[in-house]
N, C-alpha and C positions, 0 to 999 in steps of 0.2 A: 371519472376517467383518470387513470394514473399516467402522467406524462413522464417519459423516460428518455434520458440521453445515454447512449452506449459508447464507452470509450475503451478502445483496445487497439494496440498498434498492429495487430495482425488482421488484414482485410478479411480473410476467410473466417476467422473466429468472430469478428464483429458482424459479418453478414449472417452467420449462423445464429448468433444471439438475437439479432433483429428479427429473423424469421420466426424463431421460437417465441419471442415476446408478442409479436404482432398477431399471433393466433389467438391470444387471450382477448376477449371482448372488452375488458376493462383496462387494457393497456394501449398506449399510443407512443411509439418511438418518434420523438420530435427532432432528434439530432444525433449525429455520429461524430466521434473525434478519434484521430489516430495518434495524437500526442497530448502531453499534459497541458500545454498552453491552450490548445484548442478546447480541451475539456473545461477548463476554467472559464474561458471566454464564452462558450456556448451556454454554460450555466448562468452566467450573468445576463446574457442576451435573451435566453428563452425561458428561464425560471421553471425548470422541470420539477416534478415531485421527487424523482429519484435519479441519481447519477450512478449507473452501473459501470464500475471502473476497474481496469486491470491495475495491478500493483506496480509492475515494471513497465513504466511508460517513458517514451523518449521526451526530451526537453526537461520536464520536471516530473519526478516520480510520483507514484500514487499517494504516498504519505503527504508530500507537500501539496499536491492537488487537493487532497482532503482538507488540509489546514486552510488553504485559500478559499475553497468553496464554502466551508463552514463559516469562515469569517465574513465573507462578502455576500453570501447567499444563504442566510439562516433558514430559509424555508426548504432548502434542498437537502434531502437525505442521501448520504453517500454510502453505497453498497459496493464493497470491494469483492471482486471475483478473481481469484488468482490460482496459479499452480503451486504456490508456496504453502506448505501445510504446517510449518512450525508455528507454535502458539505465540511466539514472540512478535511475529508480524501482526497477528490479530490484536494483541495488546497495544502495539504502536498505532494501529489504525484507530482503535477506540479512543486512545489517548489523544489523537489528533482531532477527534470529534466525529469519526465515522459511526454509522448506525448499523452496518452489517458487514460480515466477513464470511466468505464461503470459498471452499476449494473447488476448482473446476471439475472435480469428479461428482459434483452435485447433480442429481437426476433432473430430467426435463420436467418432471412433476413437482419436484421440491422447489426449484428456483422461483417459479411464479408466486408460490405461496410465501416464500421468504421475502420477496420484493413487496408483496402486499403488506406483510407484517411491518417492514421497515417504513413503508409509506404511511402507515397508521401511527407512526411515532414510537414503535417498539424497536428493540434491538434483536438482531439475529446473528448467531455464531454457529458455524457448522458443528453438529453434535460431536463429531470425532475430535474436534479441537477443544470444545468446551469440556470434554471429559478429562482432559489433561490437568493434572493438579496444579501445574505452573500457572495456567490461565485462571483457574477457579480462585486461586489464592491471591492473585495480583490484579485482576481486571478492574477492581474498584479503586484501589489505592496504589496504582502503579506510579512510582516516582523515580524509577531508575533513570540515571542520566543518559542512558543509551536512547531513550525515547526522543531526545532532542535531535538525534542524527537523522539526516535525510537518508533515503534508500541508497544513493550513491556513496554517501559518506560511510554508511554502515558496510557496504560492500568493500570499499577500500580499507576500512578499519580492520575487518576480519582478515583480509589477505595480508595486511602488514603484520598482524599478530601471528600469522602462520609463517612469517619469515619470507614472504614472496617479495621480490624486488619491484621497484617502481616500474621498470620496463616491462616485466612480465605481467604486472597488474594492468598496465596500459594495453598490452596485447590481448589479455583475457577479457577485459571489459570493453574493448574497442574504443578506447579513449586516448587522447594524446597525453604525453607525460606531464605537461603543464597542468592539465585538468586534474590528473591524479594527485599532483602535488597540492593543488588547491583544496581538493576534498580531504586530503591528509591533514592539511593545516586547519581546516574548519573543524574536523572531527577532534583533533587534539585540543583546540581552543574550547570547544563545547564540553569536553571531558576534563578540562583543566590538566592536561598531560603535557609535559614539556620535552619529553624525549622518547625515542623509539623503545628503549628498554623499559620505560615506565608504561608505555602502551602495552607491551607484551605482558608485563606483570599485572596490569589492570585486567587484561583478557583472561589470564590464568586464574586469578583470584575469583573471577565470576564464572569460570568454566565456560567461557564463550566460544573458545576455539573449536570445541567438539560439538557445539550445538548446531552449527550451520553447515 
């Protein structure tokens, strides 16, 4: 029996996934989480085989959840199911220790088989993403400093690179300005960038602005 925790901040999506999984005779959903903190807590308390996780979670994002679960619950395989189809996200999840990455367009037939694959200790990446040259060439030896950024730090970083003001970033991401400033500071420290102009040059050199 494959024990699964489903973590997604949308109640309807989470309920739909649970119904889909519970039809499978070898699956058992043992817990549900609506935010990142609860996802980590439930993994520590219930020791599932697989955590089916959304990338964009309240509290702590999917990448940080993956890091914490992999670190504290080595028997749990993290499978990210997200609406984001850019291969950079898949690389960052794998770099954080995740075992699976699929876009929410995956079919009802494909998802159970992908979860079984991950539960057996194999890796699964959506074929449409795996076909992209960027992922194929970097999935094993990914050392880009961007991998150290949390999801929120990455979101703030990209918007700063595009010239968006802190206030507008705050409004767009539904965060207060002090939080945006904190994410900005953390991102710049991790990337060893000391000024906004350096941040923009960093983004331009790596062609990041047009990727997201």
